[in-house]
C-alpha positions as CSV (number, residue, x, y, z in Angstrom):
1,M,58.7,147.2,97.3
2,A,61.1,149.7,98.7
3,N,62.7,149.1,102.2
4,I,63.8,151.4,104.8
5,G,67.4,150.5,105.6
6,S,67.8,147.9,102.7
7,G,70.1,145.3,103.4
8,N,69.5,145.6,107.2
9,D,68.9,141.9,108.4
10,S,66.6,143.2,111.2
11,L,64.1,144.3,108.6
12,K,64.1,141.1,106.6
13,D,60.7,140.1,108.1
14,F,59.0,143.3,107.1
15,E,57.3,144.2,103.7
16,I,57.7,148.0,103.5
17,D,56.4,150.2,100.8
18,G,58.0,153.5,101.2
19,T,57.5,154.3,104.8
20,V,54.5,152.1,105.4
21,I,54.6,148.7,106.8
22,V,52.5,146.6,104.7
23,K,53.2,143.3,106.3
24,Y,55.0,141.5,109.1
25,N,56.2,138.0,108.1
26,G,58.2,137.1,111.2
27,D,57.6,135.0,114.2
28,S,59.6,137.1,117.0
29,A,58.0,137.5,120.3
30,N,59.3,141.0,120.7
31,V,59.2,143.4,117.6
32,V,60.9,146.7,117.2
33,I,59.6,148.8,114.3
34,P,62.5,151.0,112.9
35,D,62.3,154.8,113.1
36,G,61.1,156.6,110.0
37,I,58.1,154.4,109.5
38,T,55.1,156.6,109.1
39,A,52.1,154.0,109.0
40,I,51.3,150.5,109.8
41,G,49.0,149.1,107.2
42,E,45.5,147.2,107.5
43,Q,46.1,143.7,108.8
44,A,49.8,144.1,108.9
45,F,50.4,142.0,112.0
46,R,47.0,139.9,111.7
47,A,47.3,136.7,113.5
48,R,51.1,136.7,114.4
49,K,50.4,134.3,117.3
50,S,54.1,134.7,118.7
51,L,53.9,138.6,119.2
52,K,54.1,139.5,122.7
53,S,55.2,143.1,122.7
54,I,55.8,145.6,120.1
55,T,57.8,148.9,120.1
56,I,56.3,151.5,117.9
57,P,58.3,154.8,117.1
58,N,56.7,158.3,117.4
59,S,57.2,158.7,113.6
60,V,54.2,156.4,113.1
61,T,51.0,158.5,112.8
62,T,48.6,156.2,111.4
63,I,47.6,152.4,112.2
64,G,45.4,150.8,109.9
65,G,42.2,148.6,110.8
66,F,42.8,144.9,111.8
67,A,46.4,145.8,112.2
68,F,46.9,143.5,115.2
69,T,43.7,141.3,115.0
70,Q,44.2,138.0,116.8
71,C,47.5,138.6,118.0
72,V,46.6,136.4,120.8
73,A,49.8,136.5,122.7
74,L,50.3,140.4,122.5
75,E,50.4,141.6,126.1
76,S,51.2,145.4,125.9
77,I,51.4,148.3,123.4
78,A,51.9,151.9,123.6
79,I,50.3,153.8,120.9
80,P,52.6,156.6,119.6
81,S,51.7,160.1,120.4
82,G,51.0,161.2,116.7
83,V,48.2,158.7,116.2
84,T,44.8,160.4,116.3
85,A,42.6,157.2,115.8
86,I,42.2,153.7,116.9
87,A,41.0,151.9,113.9
88,E,38.3,149.2,113.7
89,Y,39.2,145.8,114.9
90,M,42.8,147.1,115.6
91,F,43.2,144.8,118.7
92,Y,40.3,142.4,117.9
93,D,40.5,139.1,119.7
94,C,44.0,140.1,121.4
95,K,43.0,137.7,124.4
96,S,46.4,138.3,126.1
97,L,46.3,142.0,126.0
98,E,46.7,143.5,129.5
99,S,48.2,147.0,129.0
100,V,47.4,149.7,126.5
101,I,48.6,153.3,126.6
102,I,46.4,155.6,124.3
103,P,48.1,159.1,124.1
104,D,46.2,162.4,124.7
105,G,45.5,163.6,121.0
106,V,43.4,160.4,120.1
107,K,40.1,161.5,118.9
108,S,38.3,158.5,118.1
109,I,38.1,154.8,118.9
110,S,36.4,152.8,116.1
111,D,33.9,149.8,116.1
112,S,35.3,146.7,117.7
113,A,38.6,148.0,118.3
114,F,39.2,146.0,121.6
115,Y,36.6,143.3,121.1
116,G,37.5,140.1,122.7
117,C,40.6,141.6,124.9
118,S,39.4,139.1,127.6
119,S,42.6,140.1,129.7
120,L,42.1,143.7,129.5
121,K,41.0,144.8,133.0
122,S,41.6,148.6,132.9
123,I,42.2,151.4,130.3
124,A,42.6,155.0,130.5
125,I,40.8,156.8,127.7
126,P,42.0,160.6,127.1
127,D,39.7,163.4,127.2
128,S,40.6,164.0,123.6
129,V,38.4,161.1,122.7
130,T,35.1,162.3,121.3
131,E,33.7,159.0,119.7
132,I,33.8,155.5,120.6
133,G,32.3,153.0,118.2
134,D,29.9,150.2,118.5
135,E,31.3,147.1,120.3
136,A,34.6,148.8,121.0
137,F,35.0,147.0,124.3
138,R,32.8,144.2,124.0
139,A,33.8,140.9,126.0
140,C,36.7,142.7,127.7
141,S,37.3,142.2,131.5
142,L,37.3,145.8,132.4
143,K,36.3,146.5,136.1
144,S,35.6,150.1,135.8
145,M,35.3,152.8,132.9
146,T,35.2,156.6,132.9
147,V,33.8,157.8,129.5
148,P,35.3,160.9,128.3
149,S,33.4,164.2,128.6
150,G,33.3,164.7,125.0
151,V,31.5,161.5,124.1
152,K,27.8,162.0,123.1
153,S,26.7,158.5,122.7
154,I,27.1,155.0,124.4
155,G,27.4,152.9,121.3
156,Y,25.6,149.7,120.4
157,C,26.9,146.8,122.6
158,L,29.7,149.0,123.6
159,F,30.3,147.0,126.9
160,R,28.3,143.9,126.1
161,G,29.5,140.8,128.0
162,C,32.0,142.7,130.0
163,K,31.2,140.4,133.1
164,S,33.5,142.0,135.5
165,L,32.5,145.6,134.9
166,E,31.3,146.9,138.3
167,S,31.1,150.8,137.6
168,V,30.9,153.2,134.8
169,I,30.9,157.0,134.8
170,I,28.6,158.3,131.9
171,P,29.5,162.2,131.5
172,D,26.8,164.8,131.4
173,G,26.5,165.5,127.6
174,V,25.9,162.0,126.7
175,K,22.5,162.0,124.5
176,S,21.8,158.2,123.9
177,I,22.5,154.8,125.3
178,S,22.3,152.4,122.5
179,G,20.9,148.8,122.3
180,G,22.8,146.1,124.1
181,A,25.3,148.7,125.5
182,F,25.6,146.9,128.8
183,Y,24.0,143.6,128.1
184,G,25.3,140.9,130.1
185,C,27.3,142.9,132.6
186,S,26.5,140.9,135.2
187,S,28.8,142.6,137.9
188,L,27.3,146.1,137.5
189,K,25.6,147.2,140.6
190,G,24.8,150.6,140.1
191,I,24.9,153.3,137.3
192,T,24.2,157.1,137.2
193,I,22.5,158.3,134.0
194,P,22.8,162.2,133.2
195,N,19.6,164.1,132.4
196,S,21.3,164.7,129.1
197,V,20.3,161.2,127.9
198,K,17.2,161.4,125.7
199,S,17.0,157.6,124.5
200,I,18.0,154.1,125.9
201,G,17.9,151.3,123.2
202,E,16.6,147.7,123.3
203,G,18.5,145.5,125.6
204,A,20.7,148.1,127.0
205,F,20.8,146.6,130.4
206,T,19.5,143.2,129.7
207,G,21.2,140.7,131.9
208,C,22.5,143.2,134.4
209,C,21.6,140.9,137.1
210,K,23.2,142.7,140.0
211,L,22.0,146.3,139.1
212,Y,20.3,147.3,142.3
213,D,20.3,151.0,141.6
214,I,19.8,153.4,138.6
215,V,20.6,157.1,139.5
216,F,19.1,159.5,137.1
217,S,20.3,163.3,137.6
218,G,17.0,164.7,136.6
219,T,13.4,164.7,137.8
220,V,10.7,162.0,137.5
221,A,9.2,163.8,134.7
222,Q,12.5,164.1,132.9
223,W,13.0,160.3,133.3
224,K,9.5,159.5,132.1
225,A,10.3,161.8,128.8
226,V,13.3,159.6,128.1
227,A,12.6,157.3,125.0
228,K,13.1,153.7,126.2
229,E,12.9,151.0,123.6
230,S,11.2,147.7,124.4
231,G,13.3,145.4,126.6
232,W,15.8,148.0,127.6
233,D,15.7,146.8,131.2
234,A,15.1,143.1,130.7
235,D,16.2,140.9,133.5
236,I,17.7,143.7,135.3
237,H,18.2,142.6,139.1
238,Y,16.3,139.6,138.5
239,W,18.2,136.6,137.2
240,D,20.8,135.2,139.5
241,V,23.0,133.9,136.4
242,E,26.5,133.1,136.4
243,N,27.0,133.2,132.7
244,Y,24.1,135.1,131.1
245,E,25.7,135.3,127.6
246,D,26.1,131.6,127.5
247,G,22.5,130.8,128.6
248,Y,21.3,129.6,132.0
249,D,19.7,126.5,133.7
250,S,18.5,127.8,136.9
251,F,17.6,131.3,138.2
252,E,16.4,133.1,141.3
253,D,14.0,136.1,141.7
254,L,16.2,138.7,143.3
255,G,13.7,141.5,143.0
256,D,13.1,144.6,141.2
257,Y,15.8,147.5,140.7
258,K,15.1,151.0,141.9
259,I,15.4,154.5,140.0
260,H,16.6,157.3,142.0
261,C,15.6,160.5,140.4
262,A,16.5,164.1,141.7
263,D,12.8,164.6,143.3
264,A,11.6,160.9,144.1
265,L,12.4,157.4,144.1
266,L,10.8,154.9,141.5
267,S,10.5,151.3,142.1
């Protein structure tokens, strides 16, 4: 394999093919990728358990899937301005990740990109993003989320198990809320669903045991026309459960949720 800056001792831990990092073999806590690198390959830093921070130059325009999977000590990262996609499982199980900067220009966040980032409490998604994959933020510690205006679907199990999630802004234009999207979001107290939504999948709000109010921006007739799969609202505002995903051994009947439509209140 050819190496950028061959003979430079700082590059000894990198396997580089042309301008692509194929693999990192070091155990440094803080890594600086050399300028001139254009891509980080799939699984290049996978399971580098000592890695706490990484500096990526703006010459990098592509980062492959699973690139930082299971980097359990990684705390922060800034995606370079030229990158346009967050690949699948890129930060899967990065349990210490607290800060991610996603630049304007990123168009998609793929499946399970941040799945299991249990220290991630907030993230700003730029308006350039038009697609967010299934389970992208599953089991994170997000407290709030604003879905970009160009996104048309809330993916399968997108926020499943985000037990700290209290508020979500779903933009007008979203057409579907997929199955399990908010499953087990036990801190979610209210949500507004735009009248552009035409379908809600099975278990979309299962276990949202503090969800008192659903606001639908359309009329009662429009709400009734929304295709709802069986169990879409199972256990909404019903079970007093500390850890819904892990099962429960006691419960309390807390009552039913209410749907606030533009022309009437449904309960």
